[in-house]
gemmi code that builds the backbone of each chain (N, CA, C; Angstrom):
import gemmi

chains = {
    "A": [
        ("MET", (0.847, -1.192, 0.000), (0.000, 0.000, 0.000), (0.889, 1.251, 0.000)),
        ("ASN", (0.663, 2.118, -0.973), (1.509, 3.317, -0.999), (0.715, 4.571, -0.607)),
        ("LEU", (1.430, 5.680, -0.538), (0.805, 6.931, -0.095), (-0.300, 7.383, -1.051)),
        ("ALA", (-0.086, 7.198, -2.335), (-1.084, 7.629, -3.321), (-2.422, 6.928, -3.069)),
        ("PHE", (-2.355, 5.654, -2.697), (-3.549, 4.868, -2.389), (-4.287, 5.475, -1.184)),
        ("LEU", (-3.504, 5.842, -0.156), (-4.105, 6.457, 1.039), (-4.734, 7.808, 0.731)),
        ("VAL", (-4.040, 8.584, -0.073), (-4.551, 9.907, -0.455), (-5.906, 9.741, -1.120)),
        ("ASP", (-6.003, 8.748, -2.002), (-7.232, 8.486, -2.733), (-8.344, 8.000, -1.792)),
        ("LYS", (-8.049, 7.011, -0.979), (-9.072, 6.384, -0.133), (-9.548, 7.300, 0.999)),
        ("LEU", (-8.623, 8.063, 1.577), (-8.992, 8.914, 2.709), (-9.266, 10.362, 2.280)),
        ("GLU", (-9.142, 10.602, 0.991), (-9.331, 11.959, 0.441), (-8.472, 12.981, 1.181)),
        ("LEU", (-7.183, 12.662, 1.283), (-6.247, 13.563, 1.954), (-5.833, 14.672, 1.001)),
        ("ARG", (-5.478, 15.820, 1.574), (-4.910, 16.881, 0.756), (-3.382, 16.796, 0.893)),
        ("THR", (-2.696, 16.807, -0.223), (-1.239, 16.714, -0.178), (-0.656, 18.118, -0.062)),
        ("ALA", (0.050, 18.372, 1.051), (0.601, 19.710, 1.282), (2.069, 19.791, 0.877)),
        ("CYS", (2.714, 18.636, 0.797), (4.125, 18.638, 0.410), (4.525, 17.324, -0.252)),
        ("CYS", (5.414, 17.465, -1.207), (6.094, 16.307, -1.817), (5.164, 15.406, -2.626)),
        ("GLU", (4.408, 16.016, -3.500), (3.482, 15.296, -4.365), (4.197, 14.253, -5.231)),
        ("ASN", (5.471, 14.492, -5.472), (6.250, 13.576, -6.324), (6.742, 12.334, -5.582)),
        ("ARG", (6.366, 12.207, -4.294), (6.874, 11.064, -3.520), (5.750, 10.155, -3.040)),
        ("LEU", (4.643, 10.164, -3.751), (3.490, 9.394, -3.276), (3.587, 7.895, -3.578)),
        ("ALA", (4.634, 7.505, -4.275), (4.823, 6.075, -4.537), (5.411, 5.361, -3.325)),
        ("ARG", (5.818, 6.138, -2.320), (6.400, 5.538, -1.111), (5.465, 4.518, -0.466)),
        ("GLU", (6.029, 3.403, -0.086), (5.257, 2.343, 0.559), (4.970, 2.705, 2.023)),
        ("VAL", (3.780, 2.382, 2.474), (3.409, 2.570, 3.876), (3.456, 1.197, 4.548)),
        ("GLN", (4.329, 1.079, 5.561), (4.499, -0.222, 6.240), (3.574, -0.361, 7.444)),
        ("GLY", (3.185, 0.803, 7.988), (2.364, 0.782, 9.192), (2.025, 2.208, 9.569)),
        ("GLY", (1.549, 2.390, 10.793), (1.200, 3.745, 11.202), (1.467, 3.966, 12.672)),
        ("TYR", (1.522, 5.228, 13.042), (1.679, 5.571, 14.452), (0.924, 6.867, 14.721)),
        ("VAL", (0.223, 6.906, 15.863), (-0.513, 8.102, 16.249), (0.141, 8.678, 17.488)),
        ("GLY", (0.495, 9.963, 17.461), (1.086, 10.557, 18.661), (1.352, 12.036, 18.501)),
        ("ASP", (1.212, 12.745, 19.602), (1.494, 14.180, 19.604), (2.674, 14.531, 20.508)),
        ("LEU", (3.173, 13.529, 21.236), (4.360, 13.742, 22.066), (5.563, 13.261, 21.265)),
        ("LEU", (6.476, 14.168, 20.966), (7.544, 13.838, 20.026), (8.479, 12.749, 20.549)),
        ("SER", (8.705, 12.731, 21.864), (9.570, 11.684, 22.437), (8.921, 10.312, 22.324)),
        ("ASP", (7.622, 10.277, 22.429), (6.892, 9.020, 22.262), (7.014, 8.557, 20.813)),
        ("VAL", (6.796, 9.474, 19.899), (6.810, 9.113, 18.480), (8.192, 8.642, 18.046)),
        ("ILE", (9.233, 9.381, 18.463), (10.575, 8.995, 18.004), (10.990, 7.652, 18.600)),
        ("ALA", (10.528, 7.366, 19.811), (10.934, 6.108, 20.452), (10.126, 4.915, 19.951)),
        ("ASN", (8.864, 5.123, 19.637), (7.982, 3.968, 19.406), (7.476, 3.769, 17.988)),
        ("SER", (7.613, 4.774, 17.139), (7.171, 4.586, 15.747), (8.247, 3.816, 14.994)),
        ("LYS", (7.879, 3.371, 13.792), (8.821, 2.552, 13.020), (9.084, 3.173, 11.651)),
        ("GLN", (10.184, 2.737, 11.083), (10.537, 3.128, 9.727), (9.388, 2.726, 8.785)),
        ("GLY", (9.015, 3.631, 7.889), (7.957, 3.305, 6.933), (6.558, 3.544, 7.444)),
        ("ASP", (6.434, 3.978, 8.718), (5.116, 4.311, 9.270), (4.603, 5.608, 8.656)),
        ("VAL", (3.284, 5.713, 8.589), (2.711, 7.020, 8.343), (2.335, 7.546, 9.729)),
        ("TRP", (2.770, 8.776, 10.012), (2.588, 9.345, 11.350), (1.381, 10.280, 11.338)),
        ("ILE", (0.444, 9.989, 12.236), (-0.782, 10.786, 12.333), (-0.680, 11.651, 13.589)),
        ("THR", (-0.809, 12.959, 13.418), (-0.621, 13.855, 14.562), (-1.429, 15.128, 14.421)),
        ("ARG", (-1.591, 15.805, 15.556), (-2.225, 17.122, 15.581), (-1.163, 18.222, 15.566)),
        ("GLN", (0.077, 17.842, 15.818), (1.151, 18.841, 15.817), (1.424, 19.251, 14.370)),
        ("SER", (1.534, 20.539, 14.129), (1.780, 20.969, 12.752), (2.999, 21.884, 12.651)),
        ("HIS", (3.711, 22.101, 13.780), (4.864, 23.007, 13.751), (6.070, 22.323, 13.107)),
        ("GLN", (7.076, 23.132, 12.811), (8.207, 22.667, 12.017), (9.002, 21.505, 12.625)),
        ("ASN", (8.919, 21.325, 13.942), (9.748, 20.284, 14.565), (9.296, 18.856, 14.264)),
        ("ILE", (8.092, 18.708, 13.718), (7.648, 17.348, 13.389), (8.470, 16.757, 12.240)),
        ("VAL", (9.023, 17.629, 11.400), (9.743, 17.130, 10.213), (10.998, 16.358, 10.612)),
        ("ALA", (11.733, 16.894, 11.600), (12.963, 16.216, 12.024), (12.654, 14.826, 12.578)),
        ("VAL", (11.567, 14.722, 13.325), (11.191, 13.421, 13.899), (10.881, 12.426, 12.771)),
        ("ALA", (10.096, 12.871, 11.804), (9.735, 11.990, 10.686), (10.962, 11.630, 9.844)),
        ("ALA", (11.874, 12.591, 9.699), (13.085, 12.326, 8.904), (13.989, 11.340, 9.635)),
        ("LEU", (14.121, 11.527, 10.962), (15.004, 10.639, 11.731), (14.468, 9.217, 11.777)),
        ("ARG", (13.161, 9.060, 11.856), (12.579, 7.721, 11.919), (12.246, 7.187, 10.529)),
        ("GLU", (12.501, 7.990, 9.506), (12.227, 7.591, 8.118), (10.779, 7.169, 7.924)),
        ("HIS", (9.887, 8.042, 8.370), (8.463, 7.798, 8.158), (8.116, 7.953, 6.681)),
        ("ALA", (7.069, 7.235, 6.263), (6.603, 7.362, 4.883), (6.013, 8.749, 4.649)),
        ("GLY", (5.374, 9.292, 5.683), (4.790, 10.627, 5.567), (4.107, 11.011, 6.863)),
        ("ILE", (3.596, 12.255, 6.901), (2.897, 12.748, 8.097), (1.483, 13.166, 7.692)),
        ("ILE", (0.497, 12.702, 8.447), (-0.885, 13.145, 8.215), (-1.296, 14.048, 9.378)),
        ("LEU", (-1.627, 15.289, 9.070), (-2.079, 16.232, 10.094), (-3.595, 16.119, 10.195)),
        ("ALA", (-4.047, 15.676, 11.369), (-5.468, 15.376, 11.545), (-6.259, 16.585, 12.041)),
        ("LEU", (-7.556, 16.462, 11.984), (-8.510, 17.425, 12.538), (-8.288, 18.859, 12.042)),
        ("GLY", (-7.940, 18.965, 10.782), (-7.830, 20.281, 10.154), (-6.580, 21.071, 10.494)),
        ("ALA", (-5.607, 20.431, 11.163), (-4.353, 21.141, 11.467), (-3.660, 21.509, 10.156)),
        ("GLU", (-3.201, 22.760, 10.069), (-2.553, 23.231, 8.841), (-1.076, 23.499, 9.093)),
        ("PRO", (-0.206, 22.977, 8.239), (1.228, 23.229, 8.427), (1.586, 24.662, 8.030)),
        ("GLY", (2.505, 25.276, 8.775), (2.988, 26.601, 8.409), (4.005, 26.492, 7.284)),
        ("ALA", (4.385, 27.642, 6.744), (5.362, 27.668, 5.649), (6.697, 27.074, 6.093)),
        ("ASP", (7.083, 27.330, 7.359), (8.366, 26.796, 7.842), (8.338, 25.263, 7.903)),
        ("THR", (7.183, 24.715, 8.286), (7.048, 23.246, 8.309), (7.177, 22.690, 6.892)),
        ("LEU", (6.492, 23.317, 5.956), (6.509, 22.812, 4.573), (7.888, 22.959, 3.927)),
        ("ASN", (8.575, 24.048, 4.239), (9.933, 24.219, 3.699), (10.851, 23.101, 4.172)),
        ("LYS", (10.749, 22.801, 5.467), (11.589, 21.726, 6.016), (11.207, 20.375, 5.427)),
        ("ALA", (9.906, 20.141, 5.312), (9.428, 18.866, 4.772), (9.914, 18.688, 3.338)),
        ("ASP", (9.878, 19.770, 2.595), (10.337, 19.739, 1.208), (11.833, 19.407, 1.157)),
        ("ARG", (12.591, 20.046, 2.044), (14.041, 19.832, 2.079), (14.374, 18.381, 2.448)),
        ("GLU", (13.631, 17.827, 3.392), (13.913, 16.455, 3.838), (13.155, 15.406, 3.025)),
        ("GLY", (12.279, 15.865, 2.136), (11.526, 14.924, 1.303), (10.503, 14.116, 2.084)),
        ("ILE", (9.853, 14.755, 3.053), (8.828, 14.080, 3.851), (7.441, 14.548, 3.391)),
        ("PRO", (6.646, 13.691, 2.771), (5.304, 14.088, 2.351), (4.425, 14.452, 3.562)),
        ("VAL", (3.662, 15.526, 3.418), (2.762, 15.986, 4.487), (1.355, 16.088, 3.916)),
        ("PHE", (0.393, 15.571, 4.660), (-1.004, 15.578, 4.217), (-1.876, 16.226, 5.281)),
        ("THR", (-3.007, 16.778, 4.859), (-3.955, 17.313, 5.836), (-5.324, 16.686, 5.604)),
        ("THR", (-6.096, 16.649, 6.697), (-7.440, 16.103, 6.632), (-8.281, 16.681, 7.775)),
        ("GLY", (-9.572, 16.739, 7.582), (-10.458, 17.179, 8.651), (-10.808, 16.044, 9.597)),
        ("LEU", (-10.472, 14.831, 9.212), (-10.773, 13.653, 10.043), (-9.958, 13.666, 11.334)),
        ("SER", (-10.467, 13.004, 12.358), (-9.713, 12.884, 13.614), (-8.603, 11.845, 13.471)),
        ("SER", (-7.647, 11.887, 14.382), (-6.572, 10.881, 14.381), (-7.154, 9.479, 14.486)),
        ("PHE", (-8.173, 9.349, 15.321), (-8.820, 8.046, 15.517), (-9.395, 7.535, 14.199)),
        ("ALA", (-10.108, 8.409, 13.486), (-10.725, 7.997, 12.224), (-9.670, 7.646, 11.179)),
        ("VAL", (-8.633, 8.467, 11.091), (-7.568, 8.213, 10.105), (-6.892, 6.876, 10.394)),
        ("ALA", (-6.549, 6.667, 11.673), (-5.872, 5.423, 12.059), (-6.770, 4.221, 11.765)),
        ("GLY", (-8.045, 4.347, 12.098), (-8.976, 3.242, 11.884), (-9.109, 2.896, 10.410)),
        ("MET", (-9.195, 3.923, 9.591), (-9.337, 3.673, 8.153), (-8.080, 3.019, 7.577)),
        ("ILE", (-6.913, 3.533, 7.976), (-5.665, 2.958, 7.456), (-5.504, 1.521, 7.947)),
        ("TYR", (-5.834, 1.309, 9.199), (-5.715, -0.036, 9.775), (-6.578, -1.020, 8.989)),
        ("SER", (-7.801, -0.599, 8.707), (-8.674, -1.538, 8.016), (-8.251, -1.720, 6.558)),
        ("LEU", (-7.729, -0.678, 5.927), (-7.205, -0.826, 4.553), (-6.024, -1.796, 4.522)),
        ("MET", (-5.153, -1.678, 5.532), (-3.963, -2.541, 5.565), (-4.344, -4.000, 5.753)),
        ("ASN", (-5.426, -4.210, 6.480), (-5.810, -5.588, 6.775), (-6.744, -6.200, 5.742)),
        ("THR", (-7.100, -5.425, 4.745), (-7.939, -6.015, 3.690), (-7.186, -6.066, 2.370)),
        ("GLN", (-5.925, -5.601, 2.418), (-5.115, -5.595, 1.186), (-4.745, -6.995, 0.747)),
    ],
    "B": [
        ("MET", (44.163, 5.612, 19.514), (43.032, 4.801, 19.035), (42.640, 5.205, 17.616)),
        ("ASP", (42.169, 4.249, 16.878), (41.746, 4.498, 15.498), (40.303, 4.957, 15.454)),
        ("TRP", (40.080, 6.212, 15.107), (38.714, 6.706, 14.990), (38.238, 6.538, 13.562)),
        ("ALA", (37.058, 5.960, 13.413), (36.448, 5.906, 12.089), (35.881, 7.284, 11.766)),
        ("TYR", (35.456, 7.982, 12.846), (34.844, 9.284, 12.629), (34.795, 10.024, 13.950)),
        ("GLN", (34.971, 11.333, 13.892), (34.856, 12.140, 15.097), (34.448, 13.551, 14.716)),
        ("SER", (33.445, 14.075, 15.412), (33.012, 15.430, 15.102), (32.224, 16.041, 16.256)),
        ("SER", (32.109, 17.370, 16.246), (31.355, 18.075, 17.281), (30.278, 18.945, 16.657)),
        ("PHE", (29.175, 19.063, 17.376), (28.054, 19.863, 16.876), (27.620, 20.827, 17.969)),
        ("SER", (27.623, 22.103, 17.657), (27.204, 23.115, 18.635), (25.702, 23.320, 18.548)),
        ("ILE", (25.065, 23.377, 19.704), (23.618, 23.545, 19.752), (23.301, 24.808, 20.567)),
        ("GLU", (22.418, 25.612, 20.032), (22.048, 26.867, 20.697), (20.771, 26.663, 21.506)),
        ("GLY", (20.818, 26.993, 22.791), (19.632, 26.859, 23.636), (18.500, 27.751, 23.152)),
        ("GLY", (17.293, 27.251, 23.247), (16.115, 28.046, 22.895), (15.811, 28.151, 21.412)),
        ("ASN", (16.696, 27.624, 20.578), (16.495, 27.763, 19.131), (15.734, 26.568, 18.554)),
        ("PHE", (14.407, 26.602, 18.686), (13.588, 25.490, 18.199), (13.513, 25.433, 16.680)),
        ("GLU", (13.864, 26.552, 16.057), (13.841, 26.593, 14.591), (14.803, 25.565, 13.993)),
        ("ASN", (15.932, 25.366, 14.666), (16.925, 24.415, 14.160), (16.884, 23.065, 14.874)),
        ("ALA", (15.835, 22.849, 15.667), (15.771, 21.609, 16.446), (15.777, 20.393, 15.532)),
        ("GLY", (16.664, 19.468, 15.803), (16.739, 18.245, 15.009), (17.756, 18.316, 13.883)),
        ("LYS", (18.265, 19.520, 13.630), (19.197, 19.694, 12.514), (20.484, 18.881, 12.712)),
        ("ALA", (21.042, 18.994, 13.921), (22.277, 18.252, 14.205), (22.011, 16.748, 14.160)),
        ("SER", (20.849, 16.341, 14.687), (20.517, 14.904, 14.707), (20.402, 14.348, 13.293)),
        ("ILE", (19.769, 15.105, 12.414), (19.616, 14.648, 11.029), (20.982, 14.551, 10.357)),
        ("GLU", (21.838, 15.549, 10.641), (23.180, 15.529, 10.051), (23.971, 14.313, 10.547)),
        ("ILE", (23.873, 14.068, 11.859), (24.596, 12.934, 12.448), (24.078, 11.619, 11.870)),
        ("LYS", (22.763, 11.523, 11.693), (22.208, 10.291, 11.144), (22.724, 10.047, 9.719)),
        ("LYS", (22.806, 11.125, 8.939), (23.311, 10.977, 7.559), (24.771, 10.506, 7.553)),
        ("ILE", (25.558, 11.076, 8.471), (26.972, 10.682, 8.570), (27.076, 9.191, 8.923)),
        ("LEU", (26.289, 8.773, 9.910), (26.360, 7.373, 10.355), (25.866, 6.421, 9.274)),
        ("LYS", (24.895, 6.876, 8.519), (24.386, 6.036, 7.432), (25.486, 5.798, 6.401)),
        ("ASN", (26.239, 6.866, 6.131), (27.362, 6.740, 5.193), (28.454, 5.828, 5.722)),
        ("LEU", (28.546, 5.745, 7.051), (29.551, 4.858, 7.655), (29.052, 3.409, 7.723)),
        ("LYS", (27.867, 3.188, 7.154), (27.282, 1.837, 7.072), (26.977, 1.230, 8.445)),
        ("ILE", (26.543, 2.095, 9.360), (26.096, 1.614, 10.666), (24.755, 0.894, 10.452)),
        ("SER", (24.540, -0.201, 11.158), (23.320, -0.995, 10.927), (22.064, -0.220, 11.335)),
        ("ASP", (20.923, -0.597, 10.776), (19.667, 0.126, 10.995), (19.300, 0.266, 12.470)),
        ("GLU", (19.445, -0.818, 13.218), (19.042, -0.797, 14.623), (19.957, 0.125, 15.449)),
        ("ILE", (21.237, 0.081, 15.183), (22.180, 0.954, 15.907), (21.953, 2.410, 15.489)),
        ("LEU", (21.636, 2.589, 14.226), (21.319, 3.919, 13.706), (20.078, 4.480, 14.406)),
        ("ARG", (19.084, 3.620, 14.567), (17.842, 4.024, 15.239), (18.143, 4.472, 16.671)),
        ("ARG", (18.890, 3.649, 17.386), (19.178, 3.982, 18.785), (20.030, 5.241, 18.891)),
        ("THR", (21.003, 5.372, 18.023), (21.855, 6.569, 18.069), (21.046, 7.813, 17.728)),
        ("ALA", (20.171, 7.717, 16.737), (19.360, 8.871, 16.336), (18.488, 9.341, 17.495)),
        ("ILE", (17.910, 8.391, 18.229), (17.052, 8.757, 19.362), (17.878, 9.439, 20.457)),
        ("VAL", (19.037, 8.852, 20.772), (19.917, 9.432, 21.805), (20.321, 10.859, 21.428)),
        ("VAL", (20.736, 11.032, 20.187), (21.217, 12.347, 19.762), (20.063, 13.348, 19.705)),
        ("TYR", (18.916, 12.909, 19.214), (17.762, 13.810, 19.121), (17.331, 14.286, 20.506)),
        ("GLU", (17.200, 13.358, 21.432), (16.773, 13.743, 22.783), (17.812, 14.650, 23.451)),
        ("SER", (19.090, 14.368, 23.206), (20.149, 15.214, 23.779), (20.079, 16.612, 23.180)),
        ("GLU", (19.889, 16.662, 21.877), (19.797, 17.955, 21.200), (18.600, 18.755, 21.740)),
        ("LEU", (17.465, 18.073, 21.856), (16.259, 18.763, 22.335), (16.376, 19.184, 23.790)),
        ("ASN", (17.115, 18.407, 24.596), (17.327, 18.819, 25.989), (18.118, 20.120, 26.050)),
        ("ILE", (19.149, 20.225, 25.223), (19.938, 21.465, 25.203), (19.048, 22.630, 24.769)),
        ("ILE", (18.308, 22.427, 23.680), (17.464, 23.505, 23.154), (16.379, 23.904, 24.159)),
        ("SER", (15.795, 22.902, 24.816), (14.684, 23.179, 25.726), (15.122, 23.805, 27.050)),
        ("TYR", (16.303, 23.424, 27.533), (16.639, 23.806, 28.904), (17.932, 24.609, 29.065)),
        ("ALA", (18.896, 24.416, 28.182), (20.217, 25.008, 28.428), (20.430, 26.301, 27.631)),
        ("ASP", (21.535, 26.972, 27.924), (21.889, 28.177, 27.168), (22.583, 27.784, 25.872)),
        ("GLN", (23.458, 26.822, 25.995), (24.160, 26.311, 24.827), (24.775, 24.968, 25.160)),
        ("GLY", (25.162, 24.244, 24.126), (25.751, 22.946, 24.395), (26.484, 22.398, 23.187)),
        ("VAL", (27.174, 21.297, 23.428), (27.929, 20.639, 22.360), (27.658, 19.143, 22.414)),
        ("ILE", (27.432, 18.564, 21.254), (27.338, 17.105, 21.153), (28.578, 16.617, 20.424)),
        ("ASN", (29.325, 15.761, 21.094), (30.514, 15.171, 20.467), (30.199, 13.745, 20.060)),
        ("LEU", (30.512, 13.436, 18.830), (30.245, 12.095, 18.307), (31.555, 11.456, 17.882)),
        ("SER", (31.803, 10.248, 18.392), (32.976, 9.496, 17.940), (32.537, 8.094, 17.583)),
        ("VAL", (33.005, 7.621, 16.456), (32.667, 6.265, 16.041), (33.959, 5.475, 15.937)),
        ("THR", (34.011, 4.355, 16.638), (35.173, 3.472, 16.510), (34.688, 2.184, 15.850)),
        ("GLY", (35.584, 1.249, 15.696), (35.216, -0.006, 15.059), (34.075, -0.730, 15.762)),
        ("ASP", (34.001, -0.618, 17.091), (32.963, -1.369, 17.795), (32.028, -0.533, 18.658)),
        ("LYS", (32.242, 0.796, 18.710), (31.385, 1.611, 19.590), (31.017, 2.947, 18.960)),
        ("ILE", (29.876, 3.464, 19.413), (29.541, 4.860, 19.125), (29.553, 5.581, 20.457)),
        ("LEU", (30.396, 6.613, 20.559), (30.512, 7.370, 21.801), (29.896, 8.741, 21.590)),
        ("ILE", (28.987, 9.091, 22.476), (28.343, 10.396, 22.379), (28.541, 11.095, 23.710)),
        ("SER", (29.133, 12.276, 23.677), (29.188, 13.043, 24.919), (28.489, 14.373, 24.690)),
        ("VAL", (27.744, 14.769, 25.691), (26.925, 15.976, 25.575), (27.279, 16.891, 26.748)),
        ("ASP", (27.651, 18.113, 26.453), (27.973, 19.080, 27.501), (27.148, 20.323, 27.296)),
        ("ASP", (26.461, 20.746, 28.347), (25.758, 22.016, 28.187), (26.064, 22.976, 29.319)),
        ("VAL", (25.863, 24.245, 29.016), (25.950, 25.304, 30.003), (24.515, 25.703, 30.263)),
        ("GLY", (24.076, 25.548, 31.509), (22.667, 25.828, 31.763), (22.310, 25.611, 33.212)),
        ("PRO", (21.049, 25.398, 33.482), (20.574, 25.318, 34.869), (20.981, 24.030, 35.594)),
        ("GLY", (21.390, 23.000, 34.827), (21.720, 21.730, 35.468), (20.465, 20.997, 35.919)),
        ("ILE", (20.669, 19.796, 36.461), (19.536, 18.987, 36.925), (19.671, 18.816, 38.431)),
        ("GLU", (18.650, 19.259, 39.151), (18.715, 19.228, 40.610), (18.716, 17.793, 41.144)),
        ("ASP", (17.775, 16.996, 40.632), (17.612, 15.627, 41.124), (17.590, 14.681, 39.923)),
        ("ILE", (18.733, 14.067, 39.653), (18.859, 13.246, 38.436), (17.910, 12.050, 38.484)),
        ("GLU", (17.776, 11.457, 39.668), (16.898, 10.294, 39.804), (15.455, 10.644, 39.424)),
        ("LEU", (15.023, 11.817, 39.866), (13.671, 12.296, 39.547), (13.553, 12.596, 38.052)),
        ("ALA", (14.593, 13.194, 37.502), (14.574, 13.545, 36.077), (14.519, 12.304, 35.186)),
        ("MET", (15.007, 11.179, 35.726), (14.998, 9.928, 34.954), (13.621, 9.269, 34.957)),
        ("GLN", (12.743, 9.724, 35.857), (11.417, 9.096, 35.959), (10.525, 9.521, 34.808)),
        ("GLU", (9.861, 8.535, 34.217), (8.973, 8.828, 33.101), (7.862, 9.782, 33.542)),
        ("GLY", (7.653, 10.822, 32.765), (6.577, 11.768, 33.053), (7.015, 12.981, 33.854)),
        ("TYR", (8.199, 12.874, 34.499), (8.681, 14.036, 35.247), (9.344, 15.017, 34.300)),
        ("SER", (8.944, 16.263, 34.362), (9.527, 17.271, 33.481), (9.417, 18.651, 34.108)),
        ("THR", (10.406, 19.486, 33.814), (10.351, 20.873, 34.281), (10.059, 21.812, 33.108)),
        ("ALA", (9.575, 21.234, 32.005), (9.354, 22.030, 30.791), (8.290, 23.100, 30.986)),
        ("THR", (8.477, 24.198, 30.289), (7.486, 25.286, 30.311), (6.292, 24.903, 29.432)),
        ("ASP", (5.209, 25.662, 29.579), (4.022, 25.410, 28.753), (4.344, 25.526, 27.264)),
        ("ARG", (5.171, 26.500, 26.913), (5.524, 26.723, 25.507), (6.182, 25.458, 24.910)),
        ("ILE", (7.061, 24.859, 25.699), (7.747, 23.643, 25.249), (6.754, 22.483, 25.139)),
        ("ARG", (5.871, 22.387, 26.107), (4.896, 21.287, 26.115), (3.902, 21.395, 24.964)),
        ("GLU", (3.537, 22.629, 24.628), (2.581, 22.814, 23.531), (3.102, 22.253, 22.215)),
        ("MET", (4.426, 22.228, 22.069), (5.010, 21.686, 20.842), (5.139, 20.163, 20.891)),
        ("GLY", (4.754, 19.582, 22.012), (4.850, 18.127, 22.112), (6.171, 17.651, 22.680)),
        ("PHE", (6.956, 18.620, 23.202), (8.184, 18.254, 23.931), (7.848, 18.270, 25.416)),
        ("GLY", (8.849, 17.963, 26.242), (8.643, 18.092, 27.690), (7.676, 17.080, 28.261)),
        ("ALA", (7.639, 15.880, 27.643), (6.734, 14.846, 28.129), (7.362, 14.030, 29.255)),
        ("GLY", (8.587, 14.374, 29.606), (9.259, 13.628, 30.661), (9.710, 12.249, 30.206)),
        ("MET", (10.092, 12.154, 28.943), (10.523, 10.868, 28.386), (11.950, 10.911, 27.852)),
        ("GLY", (12.508, 12.104, 27.763), (13.778, 12.285, 27.062), (14.939, 11.491, 27.630)),
        ("LEU", (15.211, 11.697, 28.927), (16.356, 10.998, 29.520), (16.128, 9.484, 29.533)),
        ("LEU", (14.858, 9.107, 29.702), (14.540, 7.679, 29.707), (14.763, 7.070, 28.315)),
        ("ASN", (14.377, 7.795, 27.288), (14.652, 7.342, 25.932), (16.151, 7.178, 25.700)),
        ("ILE", (16.915, 8.142, 26.218), (18.377, 8.072, 26.065), (18.899, 6.818, 26.773)),
        ("LYS", (18.417, 6.608, 27.994), (18.871, 5.443, 28.774), (18.517, 4.134, 28.061)),
        ("ASN", (17.270, 4.061, 27.573), (16.821, 2.823, 26.932), (17.582, 2.507, 25.644)),
        ("CYS", (18.108, 3.524, 25.010), (18.803, 3.305, 23.738), (20.317, 3.197, 23.911)),
        ("SER", (20.804, 3.373, 25.143), (22.248, 3.344, 25.391), (22.661, 2.010, 25.985)),
        ("ASP", (23.906, 1.627, 25.755), (24.452, 0.493, 26.488), (25.076, 0.973, 27.789)),
        ("GLU", (25.619, 2.193, 27.761), (26.144, 2.796, 28.995), (25.769, 4.259, 29.008)),
        ("LEU", (25.332, 4.724, 30.157), (24.976, 6.147, 30.295), (25.467, 6.661, 31.635)),
        ("GLN", (26.178, 7.784, 31.578), (26.575, 8.456, 32.822), (26.110, 9.900, 32.747)),
        ("ILE", (25.547, 10.372, 33.852), (25.081, 11.754, 33.895), (25.740, 12.480, 35.063)),
        ("PHE", (26.345, 13.610, 34.773), (26.877, 14.472, 35.831), (26.226, 15.824, 35.653)),
        ("SER", (25.777, 16.401, 36.751), (25.152, 17.699, 36.602), (25.437, 18.569, 37.806)),
        ("GLU", (25.598, 19.843, 37.562), (25.802, 20.789, 38.644), (24.808, 21.923, 38.451)),
        ("VAL", (24.005, 22.166, 39.487), (22.955, 23.190, 39.394), (23.574, 24.554, 39.086)),
        ("ASN", (22.950, 25.245, 38.166), (23.384, 26.570, 37.679), (24.693, 26.555, 36.889)),
        ("LYS", (25.193, 25.375, 36.576), (26.413, 25.290, 35.758), (26.126, 24.549, 34.461)),
        ("GLY", (25.643, 23.316, 34.596), (25.373, 22.563, 33.379), (25.337, 21.068, 33.612)),
        ("THR", (25.159, 20.361, 32.508), (24.988, 18.914, 32.571), (25.913, 18.242, 31.562)),
        ("HIS", (26.436, 17.093, 31.954), (27.279, 16.305, 31.054), (26.703, 14.898, 30.948)),
        ("LEU", (26.536, 14.443, 29.732), (26.114, 13.059, 29.508), (27.224, 12.335, 28.763)),
        ("SER", (27.443, 11.103, 29.160), (28.418, 10.267, 28.485), (27.708, 8.973, 28.098)),
        ("ILE", (27.636, 8.724, 26.805), (26.824, 7.603, 26.315), (27.660, 6.695, 25.421)),
        ("ILE", (27.495, 5.403, 25.637), (28.140, 4.434, 24.737), (27.074, 3.534, 24.136)),
        ("ILE", (27.144, 3.373, 22.832), (26.290, 2.403, 22.150), (27.222, 1.418, 21.441)),
        ("ASN", (27.095, 0.162, 21.792), (27.928, -0.859, 21.149), (27.410, -1.139, 19.751)),
        ("ARG", (28.316, -1.226, 18.796), (27.883, -1.447, 17.411), (27.438, -2.879, 17.163)),
        ("MET", (27.881, -3.769, 18.041), (27.402, -5.150, 17.970), (25.992, -5.152, 18.549)),
        ("GLU", (25.009, -5.587, 17.779), (23.626, -5.501, 18.243), (23.357, -6.392, 19.445)),
        ("ARG", (22.581, -5.838, 20.399), (22.273, -6.613, 21.600), (21.060, -7.511, 21.333)),
        ("GLU", (20.888, -8.471, 22.229), (19.738, -9.378, 22.115), (18.458, -8.607, 22.380)),
        ("SER", (17.343, -9.123, 21.972), (15.978, -8.600, 22.157), (15.529, -7.591, 21.140)),
    ],
}
model = gemmi.Model(1)
for chain_id, residues in chains.items():
    chain = gemmi.Chain(chain_id)
    for i, (resn, *xyz) in enumerate(residues, 1):
        res = gemmi.Residue()
        res.name, res.seqid = resn, gemmi.SeqId(i, " ")
        for name, pos in zip(("N", "CA", "C"), xyz):
            atom = gemmi.Atom()
            atom.name, atom.element = name, gemmi.Element(name[0])
            atom.pos, atom.b_iso = gemmi.Position(*pos), 0.0
            res.add_atom(atom)
        chain.add_residue(res)
    model.add_chain(chain)
structure = gemmi.Structure()
structure.add_model(model)
structure.setup_entities()
């Protein structure tokens, strides 16, 4: 399952790195505490969070996440998008809650 | 001793704009040195948490990275308020972070514990109103579990 598939199924808006949607999604992680996310998420995860400030990019880059989904209408600032672009981390936005996004991805992964 | 790599990174306290920059650079260097994924993961977490501790709490600091054939040595020195009670600071959930830091999702009281969990050896020395020193060793030979 790749990012393009998720964008289509969850109707996500792509805020950064449209050219990297072929990236494979291995799993997911939900978290707003950066120490929790860096310690417990995995390489290839799509990270679902309410945090939209620029520091999320370093966490996703260090853990080599497939991408970041900003839930519940959180909008990334220009500084976040600049960093994401530089590190090649796709960023998506959605009005859905973290719970809904995680549930949908979980069920898509298990029916693939 | 034969160093495969050695370098220092200066970190400015309070500068959240550059938070993670040194960690990303260090990870790229280690990747080029063909460090295994699991050791890379643990080192990245140690360096990131150390970097964020300096930015969140200290005035300034330095992260020294040395890679030898069998070890990754990380030493962190900062000039800052120091840690009053190291045992308390090691407890999950304990944090002296300000609201501003917490709003960004930092200051969850997990940083030092993450460092400890990812290290094979960790020593912490701190003096109140002077600063904190961390000495970390990660063995390049992967541990069990």
